[in-house]
N, C-alpha and C positions, 0 to 999 in steps of 0.2 A: 503493499500500500504505498503511496503517495505520502510523504511529507509538505504538505503544504504553510510554510511561511508569510510574514507579511513584512517587505521589505519597505525602509522611505526613500524614491528619491532626492540624496541630498545633492549631489553635482552629476553636469553632464558636461563637456568640455573635448575636444577634438576628439571626438568619435565614443569617446569613453563616460560608463554611466560610473559613479558610486553609491551601491547600496548600502544602508542600514538597515544590521535586523532590530523590529518594532521589540521585543522583547529583550533587546539591548546592545544598545545604542554603538558599545562599542567595542563589537564586530563590523568590521564593512568588505564588500566583495565591491571588486573593479574587473567590470566585464564590456564588450564591445556596445553600444545603447541597442548595437543590432538586433542582441536577444533578446531587449522586452519588446512589447506592442506597438508601433507604431503612434505616434506622438505622446508620446510617458514626457512629462515635465518632470522639472528638480519640484519635489516635492511632496511630489504625487505615493500614496502611497498603492504598493504594487502588493498579490500574492503571485506568491511562487511556487515551482521546485525546483531547487537546483543541488543537481547530484555528480560531486566529482569534477564541481566547475566550473557544469555546462548547464543551460536551466530549460529542465526539461518540459515545462510549464510555467506561461506566468498571463498572468490581467490586472488591470486596471483597475482597482478594487475604489469606485466614485464612492459606495456608502460610507467607507474608511473614511476619504477625505475629506466630503460634508461634514462629519463627523467632529473628528480635527479642528476643523474649521470653525464648527458653531461654538467648540471649549472652547478656541482661544479666543473668541470671540465675544464670551460671556468672559472670558478670565482681563478681558481690556476693558470690558465692560464697570466690573467691580473693581475694578485698579483705577478709572474714574472719577468714579463718584464716593474715593476716598479723598475723592481732593478737593 
């Protein structure tokens, strides 16, 4: 059975992408951006199966991206209210 994990797209430079494991962002992977779905952008959250350094499957998790943005906006609003 494949082990799907969530990664944050940390950076895309010169055709390479750095992914951070969402469970432990100290763990990073660097690979060709071509290994990920077309249209992937920095800050996106990707569900992926990566085995032996190869992406076996990957998809952009729009729901997780929306949830993360909502949490950030909520935190920013709370900080603004403290002023």
